[in-house]
N, CA and C atoms as an extended XYZ file, in Angstrom:
483
Properties=species:S:1:pos:R:3:atomname:S:1:resname:S:1:resid:I:1 pbc="F F F"
N        99.579       91.052      100.877 N   MET     1
C        98.072       91.671      100.853 CA  MET     1
C        98.322       92.638       99.760 C   MET     1
N        99.366       93.264       99.331 N   LEU     2
C        99.224       94.541       98.372 CA  LEU     2
C        98.962       93.466       96.848 C   LEU     2
N        99.613       92.354       96.600 N   HIS     3
C        99.101       91.807       95.472 CA  HIS     3
C        97.743       91.748       95.419 C   HIS     3
N        97.160       91.074       96.514 N   VAL     4
C        95.259       90.862       96.635 CA  VAL     4
C        94.891       92.334       96.385 C   VAL     4
N        95.466       93.416       96.740 N   LEU     5
C        94.336       94.901       96.787 CA  LEU     5
C        94.911       95.407       95.246 C   LEU     5
N        95.826       94.833       94.760 N   VAL     6
C        95.664       95.248       93.466 CA  VAL     6
C        94.953       94.192       91.961 C   VAL     6
N        94.846       93.637       92.699 N   HIS     7
C        94.139       92.307       91.862 CA  HIS     7
C        92.892       92.716       91.827 C   HIS     7
N        92.229       92.920       93.332 N   MET     8
C        90.784       93.475       93.494 CA  MET     8
C        90.836       94.740       92.196 C   MET     8
N        91.808       95.487       92.570 N   HIS     9
C        91.545       96.895       91.595 CA  HIS     9
C        91.164       96.547       90.360 C   HIS     9
N        91.926       95.527       90.148 N   LEU    10
C        91.926       95.246       88.501 CA  LEU    10
C        90.661       94.679       88.039 C   LEU    10
N        90.660       93.676       88.920 N   LEU    11
C        88.904       93.139       88.413 CA  LEU    11
C        87.456       94.021       88.645 C   LEU    11
N        88.033       95.253       89.753 N   GLY    12
C        86.686       95.801       90.121 CA  GLY    12
C        85.553       95.293       90.808 C   GLY    12
N        85.738       94.079       91.145 N   GLY    13
C        84.206       93.455       91.904 CA  GLY    13
C        84.883       93.112       92.938 C   GLY    13
N        83.961       91.822       93.434 N   THR    14
C        83.921       91.449       94.717 CA  THR    14
C        84.666       90.115       94.658 C   THR    14
N        85.498       89.875       95.520 N   GLU    15
C        86.258       88.961       95.572 CA  GLU    15
C        86.022       88.284       96.995 C   GLU    15
N        85.870       86.565       96.736 N   THR    16
C        85.195       85.994       97.978 CA  THR    16
C        86.527       85.261       98.583 C   THR    16
N        86.415       85.072       99.972 N   SER    17
C        87.934       84.460      100.776 CA  SER    17
C        88.640       83.504       99.968 C   SER    17
N        87.904       82.541       99.450 N   GLU    18
C        87.952       81.185       98.655 CA  GLU    18
C        89.036       81.308       97.588 C   GLU    18
N        88.686       82.559       96.775 N   THR    19
C        89.487       82.904       95.521 CA  THR    19
C        90.568       83.494       96.251 C   THR    19
N        90.539       84.569       97.157 N   ILE    20
C        91.729       84.763       97.181 CA  ILE    20
C        93.023       84.067       97.730 C   ILE    20
N        92.239       82.722       98.725 N   ALA    21
C        93.096       82.013       99.354 CA  ALA    21
C        93.878       81.237       98.344 C   ALA    21
N        92.874       80.725       97.497 N   LYS    22
C        93.561       80.388       95.932 CA  LYS    22
C        94.751       80.928       95.701 C   LYS    22
N        94.529       82.111       95.225 N   MET    23
C        95.621       83.174       94.486 CA  MET    23
C        96.693       82.943       95.754 C   MET    23
N        96.298       82.957       96.927 N   LEU    24
C        97.849       83.368       97.986 CA  LEU    24
C        98.115       81.809       98.497 C   LEU    24
N        97.875       80.875       98.022 N   ASN    25
C        97.835       79.336       98.408 CA  ASN    25
C        97.901       79.016      100.218 C   ASN    25
N        96.690       79.334      100.531 N   THR    26
C        96.416       79.762      102.110 CA  THR    26
C        95.166       79.279      102.205 C   THR    26
N        94.742       79.366      103.459 N   ASN    27
C        93.207       78.706      104.169 CA  ASN    27
C        92.646       79.895      103.806 C   ASN    27
N        91.336       79.937      103.606 N   PRO    28
C        90.575       80.944      103.657 CA  PRO    28
C        90.330       81.693      104.881 C   PRO    28
N        90.364       80.929      106.038 N   VAL    29
C        90.312       81.555      107.135 CA  VAL    29
C        91.398       82.499      107.553 C   VAL    29
N        92.626       82.376      106.778 N   VAL    30
C        93.613       82.903      106.963 CA  VAL    30
C        93.400       84.108      106.380 C   VAL    30
N        92.798       84.350      105.181 N   VAL    31
C        92.391       85.185      104.157 CA  VAL    31
C        91.534       86.039      105.404 C   VAL    31
N        90.208       85.657      105.781 N   ARG    32
C        89.185       86.330      106.569 CA  ARG    32
C        89.801       87.289      107.597 C   ARG    32
N        90.889       86.319      107.954 N   ARG    33
C        91.538       87.446      109.381 CA  ARG    33
C        92.176       88.782      108.919 C   ARG    33
N        92.947       88.308      107.780 N   THR    34
C        93.632       89.405      107.396 CA  THR    34
C        92.726       90.412      106.918 C   THR    34
N        92.300       90.240      106.159 N   MET    35
C        90.958       91.231      105.441 CA  MET    35
C        90.060       91.904      106.404 C   MET    35
N        89.733       91.346      107.621 N   ALA    36
C        89.352       91.598      108.697 CA  ALA    36
C        90.015       93.023      109.527 C   ALA    36
N        91.407       92.665      109.057 N   ALA    37
C        91.916       93.617      109.633 CA  ALA    37
C        92.020       95.252      109.062 C   ALA    37
N        92.054       94.618      107.566 N   LEU    38
C        92.011       95.636      106.738 CA  LEU    38
C        90.469       96.133      106.295 C   LEU    38
N        89.953       95.425      106.854 N   ARG    39
C        88.563       96.182      106.948 CA  ARG    39
C        88.413       97.440      108.268 C   ARG    39
N        88.883       96.712      109.215 N   GLN    40
C        88.818       97.398      110.654 CA  GLN    40
C        89.199       99.109      109.937 C   GLN    40
N        90.656       99.266      108.972 N   LYS    41
C        91.075      100.579      108.857 CA  LYS    41
C        90.675      100.546      107.843 C   LYS    41
N        89.479      100.596      107.543 N   GLY    42
C        88.900      101.331      105.949 CA  GLY    42
C        89.530      100.874      105.017 C   GLY    42
N        90.223       99.976      104.545 N   ILE    43
C        90.573       99.667      103.277 CA  ILE    43
C        89.845       98.480      102.210 C   ILE    43
N        89.474       98.022      102.996 N   VAL    44
C        88.286       97.041      102.608 CA  VAL    44
C        87.208       96.889      102.915 C   VAL    44
N        85.593       96.301      102.691 N   THR    45
C        84.376       96.449      102.740 CA  THR    45
C        84.715       94.756      102.606 C   THR    45
N        83.038       94.392      102.954 N   SER    46
C        83.086       92.971      102.830 CA  SER    46
C        81.251       93.336      103.165 C   SER    46
N        80.732       92.026      102.113 N   MET    47
C        79.255       91.858      102.127 CA  MET    47
C        78.998       90.483      101.948 C   MET    47
N        78.084       89.724      102.945 N   GLY    48
C        77.843       88.605      103.481 CA  GLY    48
C        76.907       88.051      102.185 C   GLY    48
N        76.590       86.895      101.841 N   GLY    49
C        75.378       86.145      101.005 CA  GLY    49
C        76.280       85.689       99.839 C   GLY    49
N        75.159       85.204       98.563 N   ARG    50
C        75.563       84.832       97.945 CA  ARG    50
C        76.774       85.205       96.634 C   ARG    50
N        76.488       86.403       96.995 N   SER    51
C        77.334       87.361       95.665 CA  SER    51
C        78.654       88.248       96.883 C   SER    51
N        78.372       87.664       97.884 N   GLY    52
C        79.540       88.325       98.786 CA  GLY    52
C        80.665       88.516       98.392 C   GLY    52
N        81.594       89.041       99.577 N   GLY    53
C        83.056       89.208       99.330 CA  GLY    53
C        83.412       90.360       99.855 C   GLY    53
N        84.724       90.552       99.280 N   TRP    54
C        85.644       91.729      100.039 CA  TRP    54
C        85.844       92.377       98.716 C   TRP    54
N        85.546       94.059       98.926 N   ARG    55
C        86.080       94.551       97.876 CA  ARG    55
C        86.847       96.100       98.803 C   ARG    55
N        87.424       97.218       97.402 N   LEU    56
C        88.362       98.078       98.274 CA  LEU    56
C        87.224       99.062       98.498 C   LEU    56
N        87.370       99.932       99.467 N   ALA    57
C        86.716      100.498      100.256 CA  ALA    57
C        86.651      101.905       99.444 C   ALA    57
N        87.722      101.992       99.048 N   LYS    58
C        88.251      103.263       98.139 CA  LYS    58
C        89.002      103.121       97.185 C   LYS    58
N        89.406      104.222       96.197 N   PRO    59
C        89.932      103.460       95.319 CA  PRO    59
C        91.542      103.578       95.291 C   PRO    59
N        92.016      102.657       94.694 N   ALA    60
C        93.249      102.110       94.492 CA  ALA    60
C        94.501      103.425       94.976 C   ALA    60
N        94.266      104.079       94.104 N   SER    61
C        94.925      105.773       94.103 CA  SER    61
C        94.665      105.843       95.396 C   SER    61
N        93.955      106.203       95.924 N   ALA    62
C        93.969      106.827       97.084 CA  ALA    62
C        94.425      106.314       98.232 C   ALA    62
N        95.079      104.750       98.177 N   LEU    63
C        95.719      104.120       99.181 CA  LEU    63
C        96.655      104.218       98.887 C   LEU    63
N        97.409      103.810      100.485 N   THR    64
C        99.406      103.707      100.234 CA  THR    64
C        99.657      102.968      100.916 C   THR    64
N       100.824      102.279      100.733 N   VAL    65
C       101.296      101.187      101.392 CA  VAL    65
C       101.357      101.362      102.569 C   VAL    65
N       101.770      102.289      103.042 N   GLU    66
C       101.913      102.451      104.700 CA  GLU    66
C       100.400      101.800      105.490 C   GLU    66
N        99.421      102.600      104.561 N   GLU    67
C        97.985      102.255      105.248 CA  GLU    67
C        97.796      100.798      105.278 C   GLU    67
N        98.590       99.755      104.445 N   VAL    68
C        98.221       98.645      104.448 CA  VAL    68
C        99.346       98.109      105.546 C   VAL    68
N       100.172       98.355      105.674 N   TYR    69
C       101.334       98.103      106.263 CA  TYR    69
C       100.801       98.149      107.998 C   TYR    69
N       100.078       99.667      108.230 N   ASP    70
C        99.757       99.795      109.230 CA  ASP    70
C        98.351       99.452      109.975 C   ASP    70
N        97.836       98.912      108.904 N   ALA    71
C        96.808       97.310      109.036 CA  ALA    71
C        97.062       96.404      109.710 C   ALA    71
N        98.648       95.909      108.972 N   LEU    72
C        98.988       94.584      109.119 CA  LEU    72
C       100.113       93.899      109.848 C   LEU    72
N       100.575       95.136      110.136 N   GLN    73
C       101.695       95.072      110.931 CA  GLN    73
C       101.821       95.317      112.138 C   GLN    73
N       102.456       94.327      113.492 N   ALA    74
C       101.905       94.886      114.957 CA  ALA    74
C       103.511       94.889      115.161 C   ALA    74
N       104.184       96.082      115.519 N   GLY    75
C       105.230       96.290      115.965 CA  GLY    75
C       106.168       96.486      114.343 C   GLY    75
N       107.300       96.549      114.696 N   SER    76
C       108.372       97.072      114.280 CA  SER    76
C       108.429       95.731      113.139 C   SER    76
N       108.908       96.066      111.536 N   ALA    77
C       108.733       94.990      110.945 CA  ALA    77
C       110.344       94.549      111.122 C   ALA    77
N       111.300       94.810      111.992 N   PHE    78
C       112.391       94.361      112.050 CA  PHE    78
C       112.725       93.600      113.545 C   PHE    78
N       113.165       92.640      113.510 N   SER    79
C       112.923       91.378      114.928 CA  SER    79
C       114.138       91.132      115.290 C   SER    79
N       115.207       91.523      114.903 N   ILE    80
C       116.394       90.923      115.461 CA  ILE    80
C       116.711       91.211      116.841 C   ILE    80
N       116.630       89.712      117.698 N   GLY    81
C       116.374       90.006      119.300 CA  GLY    81
C       117.318       90.488      119.640 C   GLY    81
N       117.128       91.631      121.100 N   LEU    82
C       118.404       91.851      121.401 CA  LEU    82
C       118.567       91.195      122.762 C   LEU    82
N       119.652       91.323      123.089 N   SER    83
C       120.283       90.065      124.136 CA  SER    83
C       119.717       91.014      125.481 C   SER    83
N       119.074       90.514      126.595 N   ASP    84
C       118.359       90.673      127.680 CA  ASP    84
C       118.894       89.899      129.168 C   ASP    84
N       119.878       88.997      128.491 N   ASN    85
C       120.303       88.549      129.657 CA  ASN    85
C       121.576       88.546      130.231 C   ASN    85
N       122.224       89.669      129.576 N   HIS    86
C       123.472       89.618      130.028 CA  HIS    86
C       123.624       91.558      130.229 C   HIS    86
N       122.711       92.027      131.352 N   GLY    87
C       122.454       93.532      131.585 CA  GLY    87
C       123.874       94.186      132.041 C   GLY    87
N       124.361       93.571      132.853 N   ALA    88
C       125.707       94.088      133.706 CA  ALA    88
C       126.993       93.998      132.519 C   ALA    88
N       126.596       93.572      131.385 N   CYS    89
C       128.074       93.553      130.760 CA  CYS    89
C       127.610       94.469      129.657 C   CYS    89
N       129.166       95.463      129.794 N   PRO    90
C       129.010       96.491      128.719 CA  PRO    90
C       129.134       96.079      127.085 C   PRO    90
N       130.027       94.947      126.853 N   VAL    91
C       129.877       94.509      125.153 CA  VAL    91
C       128.317       94.716      124.756 C   VAL    91
N       127.372       93.404      125.831 N   ALA    92
C       126.164       93.262      125.264 CA  ALA    92
C       125.269       94.799      125.003 C   ALA    92
N       125.490       95.836      126.284 N   CYS    93
C       125.008       96.815      126.437 CA  CYS    93
C       125.440       97.443      124.952 C   CYS    93
N       126.434       97.740      124.476 N   SER    94
C       126.991       98.295      123.227 CA  SER    94
C       126.429       97.722      122.250 C   SER    94
N       126.285       96.867      121.974 N   VAL    95
C       125.505       95.716      121.007 CA  VAL    95
C       124.098       96.236      120.668 C   VAL    95
N       123.386       96.107      121.864 N   ASN    96
C       121.954       96.086      122.038 CA  ASN    96
C       121.996       97.585      121.755 C   ASN    96
N       122.536       98.633      121.810 N   GLN    97
C       122.389      100.320      121.440 CA  GLN    97
C       122.683      100.034      119.724 C   GLN    97
N       123.791       99.767      119.670 N   PHE    98
C       123.577      100.098      117.847 CA  PHE    98
C       122.749       99.018      117.087 C   PHE    98
N       121.935       97.924      117.284 N   LEU    99
C       121.311       97.484      116.856 CA  LEU    99
C       119.962       97.852      117.007 C   LEU    99
N       119.587       98.427      118.289 N   ASP   100
C       118.043       99.181      118.513 CA  ASP   100
C       118.517      100.545      117.370 C   ASP   100
N       119.467      101.191      117.810 N   LYS   101
C       119.627      102.338      116.669 CA  LYS   101
C       119.200      102.092      114.926 C   LYS   101
N       119.831      100.971      114.545 N   ALA   102
C       120.099      100.730      113.207 CA  ALA   102
C       118.833       99.980      113.202 C   ALA   102
N       117.573       99.306      114.266 N   MET   103
C       116.143       98.836      113.623 CA  MET   103
C       115.554       99.975      113.132 C   MET   103
N       115.890      101.276      114.219 N   VAL   104
C       114.367      102.439      114.603 CA  VAL   104
C       114.522      103.042      113.054 C   VAL   104
N       116.595      103.150      112.846 N   ASN   105
C       116.673      103.857      111.473 CA  ASN   105
C       116.162      103.153      110.061 C   ASN   105
N       116.267      101.962      110.153 N   ALA   106
C       115.546      100.947      109.065 CA  ALA   106
C       114.130      101.282      108.743 C   ALA   106
N       113.512      101.229      110.153 N   GLU   107
C       111.843      101.034      110.287 CA  GLU   107
C       111.495      102.662      109.690 C   GLU   107
N       112.072      103.762      110.244 N   GLU   108
C       111.454      105.088      109.554 CA  GLU   108
C       111.940      105.030      107.923 C   GLU   108
N       113.231      104.456      107.787 N   ALA   109
C       113.580      104.649      106.208 CA  ALA   109
C       112.254      103.432      105.407 C   ALA   109
N       112.150      102.813      105.915 N   LEU   110
C       110.695      102.027      105.194 CA  LEU   110
C       109.542      102.709      105.078 C   LEU   110
N       109.252      102.964      106.240 N   ARG   111
C       107.864      103.736      106.379 CA  ARG   111
C       107.930      105.017      105.513 C   ARG   111
N       108.913      105.875      105.490 N   GLU   112
C       108.854      106.913      104.468 CA  GLU   112
C       109.014      106.582      103.183 C   GLU   112
N       109.611      105.001      102.649 N   ALA   113
C       109.321      104.867      101.327 CA  ALA   113
C       107.749      104.218      101.144 C   ALA   113
N       107.057      103.634      102.151 N   PHE   114
C       105.719      103.302      101.916 CA  PHE   114
C       104.699      104.452      102.104 C   PHE   114
N       104.921      105.568      102.948 N   ARG   115
C       104.215      106.947      102.684 CA  ARG   115
C       103.989      107.541      101.525 C   ARG   115
N       105.050      107.261      100.575 N   GLY   116
C       104.758      107.886       99.448 CA  GLY   116
C       104.205      107.547       98.246 C   GLY   116
N       104.366      106.590       97.542 N   PRO   117
C       103.610      106.422       96.463 CA  PRO   117
C       101.817      105.722       96.771 C   PRO   117
N       100.684      105.950       96.098 N   PRO   118
C       100.007      104.920       96.538 CA  PRO   118
C       100.188      103.818       95.643 C   PRO   118
N        98.841      102.950       95.855 N   LEU   119
C        99.795      101.360       95.611 CA  LEU   119
C        99.780      101.712       93.857 C   LEU   119
N       100.448      100.444       93.479 N   PRO   120
C       100.827      100.552       91.939 CA  PRO   120
C        99.226      100.405       91.043 C   PRO   120
N        99.304      101.071       90.315 N   ILE   121
C        97.638      101.100       89.468 CA  ILE   121
C        98.441      100.040       87.908 C   ILE   121
N        97.044       98.964       88.039 N   TRP   122
C        97.788       98.675       86.232 CA  TRP   122
C        96.799       98.715       85.191 C   TRP   122
N        97.235       99.406       84.275 N   GLN   123
C        96.217       99.614       83.007 CA  GLN   123
C        96.860       98.908       81.872 C   GLN   123
N        95.411       97.900       81.206 N   PRO   124
C        96.179       97.499       79.948 CA  PRO   124
C        96.277       98.082       78.938 C   PRO   124
N        97.054       98.029       78.324 N   ARG   125
C        97.741       98.765       77.317 CA  ARG   125
C        97.614       98.279       75.667 C   ARG   125
N        97.199       96.867       75.824 N   SER   126
C        97.361       96.108       74.814 CA  SER   126
C        96.921       95.076       74.878 C   SER   126
N        96.410       94.028       73.706 N   GLY   127
C        96.269       92.638       74.218 CA  GLY   127
C        96.955       91.533       74.654 C   GLY   127
N        98.158       91.601       74.724 N   LYS   128
C        99.149       90.976       75.117 CA  LYS   128
C       100.001       91.975       76.533 C   LYS   128
N        99.766       92.690       77.123 N   ALA   129
C       100.475       93.489       78.012 CA  ALA   129
C        99.899       94.233       78.838 C   ALA   129
N       100.358       94.821       79.991 N   TRP   130
C        99.888       95.581       81.157 CA  TRP   130
C       101.339       96.246       81.307 C   TRP   130
N       100.254       97.723       81.590 N   TRP   131
C       101.519       98.416       81.918 CA  TRP   131
C       101.260       98.758       83.704 C   TRP   131
N       102.328       98.852       84.484 N   LEU   132
C       102.550       99.202       85.481 CA  LEU   132
C       102.528      100.693       85.920 C   LEU   132
N       101.437      101.761       86.366 N   TRP   133
C       102.132      102.775       86.235 CA  TRP   133
C       101.729      103.195       88.169 C   TRP   133
N       103.382      103.722       88.399 N   VAL   134
C       103.925      103.805       89.221 CA  VAL   134
C       103.654      105.484       89.552 C   VAL   134
N       102.728      106.129       90.291 N   PRO   135
C       103.042      107.760       90.747 CA  PRO   135
C       103.888      107.674       91.598 C   PRO   135
N       104.380      108.975       91.320 N   ASN   136
C       105.645      109.628       91.901 CA  ASN   136
C       106.765      108.725       92.373 C   ASN   136
N       106.968      107.961       91.079 N   ALA   137
C       108.373      106.976       91.347 CA  ALA   137
C       109.527      107.877       91.601 C   ALA   137
N       109.381      108.935       91.253 N   HIS   138
C       110.908      109.932       91.919 CA  HIS   138
C       111.355      109.361       93.110 C   HIS   138
N       110.498      108.906       93.855 N   SER   139
C       110.824      108.473       95.239 CA  SER   139
C       111.187      106.895       95.673 C   SER   139
N       111.386      106.278       94.089 N   ILE   140
C       112.106      104.843       94.184 CA  ILE   140
C       113.600      104.512       93.838 C   ILE   140
N       114.535      104.265       94.626 N   GLU   141
C       115.543      104.239       93.848 CA  GLU   141
C       116.116      103.903       92.429 C   GLU   141
N       116.109      104.191       91.420 N   ARG   142
C       116.112      103.732       90.129 CA  ARG   142
C       117.093      104.823       89.456 C   ARG   142
N       117.337      104.074       88.593 N   PRO   143
C       118.515      104.968       87.664 CA  PRO   143
C       117.729      106.329       86.981 C   PRO   143
N       118.184      107.562       87.096 N   ARG   144
C       117.508      108.765       86.799 CA  ARG   144
C       117.534      108.746       85.121 C   ARG   144
N       116.417      109.282       84.561 N   SER   145
C       116.495      109.683       83.231 CA  SER   145
C       116.559      111.344       83.436 C   SER   145
N       116.686      112.028       82.336 N   ASN   146
C       116.650      113.272       82.030 CA  ASN   146
C       114.944      113.987       81.491 C   ASN   146
N       114.248      112.820       81.532 N   THR   147
C       113.125      113.062       80.902 CA  THR   147
C       111.938      114.143       81.610 C   THR   147
N       112.542      114.010       83.165 N   GLY   148
C       111.519      114.759       84.223 CA  GLY   148
C       110.020      114.564       84.231 C   GLY   148
N       109.882      113.068       84.067 N   ASN   149
C       108.914      112.288       84.008 CA  ASN   149
C       109.223      111.925       85.563 C   ASN   149
N       107.884      111.758       86.115 N   GLU   150
C       107.950      111.831       87.870 CA  GLU   150
C       107.202      110.447       87.801 C   GLU   150
N       106.595      109.858       87.065 N   ALA   151
C       106.375      108.667       87.142 CA  ALA   151
C       107.401      107.333       86.286 C   ALA   151
N       107.069      106.478       86.647 N   LEU   152
C       107.587      104.616       86.102 CA  LEU   152
C       106.742      103.707       85.514 C   LEU   152
N       107.228      103.604       84.105 N   LEU   153
C       105.828      102.567       83.818 CA  LEU   153
C       106.950      101.140       83.469 C   LEU   153
N       106.196      100.317       83.555 N   VAL   154
C       106.895       98.850       84.117 CA  VAL   154
C       105.797       97.868       82.893 C   VAL   154
N       106.715       97.522       81.936 N   LEU   155
C       105.828       96.590       80.916 CA  LEU   155
C       105.588       95.342       81.451 C   LEU   155
N       104.656       94.668       82.227 N   ILE   156
C       104.353       92.895       82.265 CA  ILE   156
C       103.692       92.501       81.135 C   ILE   156
N       104.616       91.408       80.674 N   MET   157
C       103.815       90.840       79.304 CA  MET   157
C       102.903       89.962       80.327 C   MET   157
N       101.807       89.220       79.581 N   ARG   158
C       101.052       88.644       79.765 CA  ARG   158
C       101.029       87.162       79.321 C   ARG   158
N       101.246       86.034       79.946 N   VAL   159
C       101.075       84.983       79.243 CA  VAL   159
C       100.022       84.427       79.101 C   VAL   159
N        99.303       83.844       77.921 N   GLU   160
C        97.993       83.022       77.577 CA  GLU   160
C        98.129       81.908       78.036 C   GLU   160
N        97.633       81.152       78.485 N   ALA   161
C        97.731       79.502       79.347 CA  ALA   161
C        96.841       78.706       77.779 C   ALA   161
């Protein structure tokens, strides 16, 4: 859905469930359910009628990936099943404790990464390219430069059909 939200920011208007479904290669009913979850968290709004559809409820620069994750994710992102049919086995208990701790740590690290930068903001820079502006990119693991710039620019070439 991040892909869709960034597109909605770029297009600046209202997108229908049908348009989003084509973008995601899925059914509009699935889109409506997903977008309804985002609407409940104040990420998007909806309008009915002929010119209706979905639009961002606030600027993309004010949305974090964590907000989107929280709106759509029920439970942990990690679903390695712990063994529950060998409660008396010390090996099973030890493995379960290890896996549980590892998944809790992984979830905390994921949330920390999602908490940092707002949604990536795309800006047109020329007739054939777009730049991806990721504010606060110092939180993203990448080779460090000595420029002191706290943002990351990624050039994306647009291919004309």
